[in-house]
C-alpha positions in Angstrom: 263.7 -39.7 130.4 260.2 -40.9 131.3 261.5 -44.5 131.9 263.5 -43.2 134.9 260.4 -41.9 136.8 258.7 -43.8 139.6 255.2 -42.8 140.9 254.4 -43.7 144.5 250.7 -43.7 145.2 251.0 -45.3 148.7 251.6 -42.1 150.7 249.6 -41.8 153.9 248.3 -38.3 154.7 249.5 -36.6 157.9 247.5 -33.4 157.4 243.8 -33.4 157.9 243.0 -31.4 154.7 244.1 -34.3 152.4 241.0 -36.1 151.4 242.1 -38.6 148.7 245.0 -39.8 146.7 248.5 -38.6 147.5 251.4 -38.9 145.2 255.2 -38.7 145.3 257.2 -39.0 142.1 260.8 -40.0 142.2 263.7 -40.2 139.7 266.0 -43.2 139.7 268.6 -40.5 140.3 267.0 -38.9 143.4 266.1 -40.4 146.8 264.0 -37.4 147.4 260.7 -36.7 145.6 260.9 -34.6 142.5 257.1 -34.0 142.6 254.5 -34.4 145.3 250.8 -33.5 145.7 247.4 -34.8 146.3 243.7 -34.3 146.7 242.6 -31.4 148.9 238.8 -31.3 148.9 238.5 -29.5 152.2 241.5 -27.2 152.1 239.8 -24.3 150.5 237.1 -24.3 153.2 239.7 -22.5 155.3 239.4 -19.6 152.8 235.5 -19.6 152.6 235.6 -21.4 149.3 234.0 -24.9 149.3 235.4 -26.4 146.1 237.2 -29.7 145.5 240.8 -29.4 144.4 244.0 -31.2 143.6 247.5 -29.8 143.5 251.1 -30.7 143.2 254.6 -29.1 143.4 257.8 -29.8 141.6 260.8 -29.8 144.0 263.2 -28.0 141.6 266.3 -28.6 143.7 265.7 -32.3 143.6 264.9 -32.2 139.9 268.1 -30.3 139.1 270.1 -32.7 141.3 268.6 -35.7 139.5 269.4 -34.2 136.1 273.0 -33.7 137.1 273.3 -37.2 138.4 271.7 -38.6 135.3 274.2 -36.7 133.1 277.1 -37.9 135.1 275.9 -41.5 134.9 275.6 -41.3 131.1 279.0 -39.7 130.5 
């Protein structure tokens, strides 16, 4: 349910290749992020390809755990 999603745009980068916004996305049913990502304008320079980029990853274990907890809460 989209009403149970929280976007955190206040993440501070620890890696030097981040160049802009960072994001973590949480479910009300997970203390761990279910999605994370950010802006990586300089990352591809390491691979001889100077292009701006953005990327994200779903943390499937956290997604599945959140779904299980949500179902248990609604039963």
